[in-house]
C-alpha positions as CSV (number, residue, x, y, z in Angstrom):
1,M,44.7,-67.9,-43.2
2,T,43.3,-67.9,-39.8
3,R,46.0,-67.8,-37.0
4,F,45.5,-70.8,-34.6
5,F,48.9,-70.6,-32.5
6,N,49.5,-68.3,-29.6
7,K,46.4,-66.1,-30.5
8,T,46.5,-62.7,-29.0
9,S,42.9,-63.2,-27.7
10,E,44.2,-66.1,-25.5
11,K,47.3,-64.1,-24.0
12,D,45.6,-63.3,-20.6
13,K,44.5,-66.9,-20.2
14,R,48.1,-68.1,-20.9
15,R,49.6,-65.6,-18.6
16,S,47.3,-66.4,-15.8
17,L,48.0,-70.1,-16.2
18,R,51.9,-69.4,-16.1
19,N,51.4,-67.4,-13.1
20,N,49.3,-70.1,-11.2
21,I,51.4,-73.1,-12.1
22,P,50.5,-76.4,-10.2
23,Q,53.3,-78.3,-8.4
24,A,53.3,-81.1,-10.8
25,E,53.8,-78.7,-13.8
26,A,56.4,-76.6,-11.8
27,L,58.3,-79.9,-11.4
28,V,58.1,-81.0,-15.0
29,W,59.0,-77.5,-16.0
30,S,62.2,-77.3,-14.1
31,K,63.4,-80.3,-16.1
32,I,62.4,-79.5,-19.5
33,R,63.0,-75.9,-19.7
34,N,66.1,-74.3,-21.4
35,G,66.7,-77.2,-23.6
36,Q,67.3,-79.7,-20.9
37,I,65.9,-82.6,-22.8
38,L,68.2,-83.3,-25.8
39,G,68.6,-79.6,-26.4
40,R,64.9,-79.2,-27.4
41,K,63.1,-76.0,-26.6
42,F,59.7,-76.3,-24.8
43,R,57.2,-73.4,-24.4
44,R,55.0,-73.2,-21.4
45,Q,51.2,-72.6,-21.8
46,Y,51.1,-72.5,-25.5
47,S,47.7,-71.9,-27.2
48,V,46.3,-73.8,-30.2
49,G,43.0,-72.4,-31.3
50,P,41.0,-71.6,-28.1
51,Y,42.9,-74.3,-26.0
52,V,46.1,-73.9,-24.0
53,I,48.6,-76.7,-23.9
54,D,50.8,-77.0,-20.7
55,F,54.0,-77.5,-22.6
56,F,54.9,-77.6,-26.3
57,C,58.0,-78.4,-28.3
58,P,57.4,-76.5,-31.6
59,A,60.4,-78.4,-33.5
60,L,58.9,-81.8,-32.7
61,K,55.3,-80.7,-32.5
62,L,55.0,-82.5,-29.1
63,A,52.3,-81.3,-26.6
64,I,52.6,-82.3,-23.0
65,E,49.4,-82.1,-20.8
66,I,49.4,-82.8,-17.0
67,D,46.0,-83.4,-15.8
68,G,45.0,-82.5,-12.3
69,D,41.8,-83.4,-10.4
70,S,39.6,-81.0,-12.6
71,H,40.2,-83.3,-15.5
72,F,38.3,-86.3,-13.8
73,V,34.9,-84.8,-13.1
74,D,31.8,-85.2,-15.0
75,G,32.2,-84.2,-18.6
76,A,35.8,-83.4,-18.4
77,I,37.1,-86.7,-20.2
78,E,34.9,-85.8,-23.2
79,N,36.0,-82.3,-23.2
80,D,39.5,-83.4,-23.1
81,Q,39.2,-85.9,-25.9
82,R,37.5,-83.1,-28.1
83,R,40.3,-80.8,-27.2
84,Q,43.1,-83.4,-27.8
85,K,41.5,-84.4,-31.2
86,F,41.5,-80.6,-32.3
87,I,45.1,-80.1,-31.4
88,E,46.1,-83.3,-33.0
89,S,44.6,-82.2,-36.2
90,F,47.4,-79.8,-36.7
91,G,49.9,-82.8,-36.6
92,I,50.8,-82.4,-33.0
93,C,51.7,-85.4,-30.9
94,F,50.0,-85.6,-27.4
95,L,51.5,-86.9,-24.3
96,R,49.0,-87.0,-21.4
97,L,50.1,-87.4,-17.8
98,T,48.5,-86.9,-14.5
99,N,49.5,-85.2,-11.3
100,D,49.9,-88.6,-9.8
101,D,52.1,-89.7,-12.5
102,V,54.5,-86.8,-11.9
103,N,54.4,-86.8,-8.1
104,R,54.8,-90.6,-7.7
105,E,56.7,-91.8,-10.5
106,F,58.7,-88.7,-11.6
107,E,61.9,-90.5,-12.8
108,A,59.7,-92.8,-14.9
109,V,57.9,-89.8,-16.3
110,L,61.3,-88.2,-17.3
111,E,62.4,-91.4,-18.9
112,K,59.2,-91.7,-20.9
113,L,59.7,-88.1,-22.0
114,Y,63.3,-88.5,-23.0
115,Q,62.4,-91.6,-25.1
116,I,59.5,-89.7,-26.8
117,V,61.6,-86.7,-27.5
118,Q,64.4,-89.0,-28.9
119,T,62.0,-91.0,-31.2
120,L,60.4,-87.8,-32.5
121,A,63.8,-86.3,-33.2
122,D,65.0,-89.4,-35.0
123,Q,61.9,-89.4,-37.2
124,K,62.4,-85.7,-38.2
125,R,66.0,-86.5,-39.2
126,R,64.7,-89.2,-41.7
């Protein structure tokens, strides 16, 4: 079986993204790392096939993407949709936020994230 998750060929890309994290991602990471949300572990810059997810909770199969300005240029929306569809084909739930969401409504973003994590955790227990 072909390996799709955290492929070695994507390691340099993941490392570069971790070392150049935008402010909005750094802010979210500071609140979700080390099991701060209901004890759930998130990974930063996790790859699925040729794509890299900003944050991923393997136990819940939850991807969090924080879109900056580059996601709103010509062709980017279609590319993001294709990318998201590929990632979701592995049974991964996708939460898409924007830098503006994080920077302007951070408490609301955290509340939404807590609710989603709680809902997915409850579904797993059933």
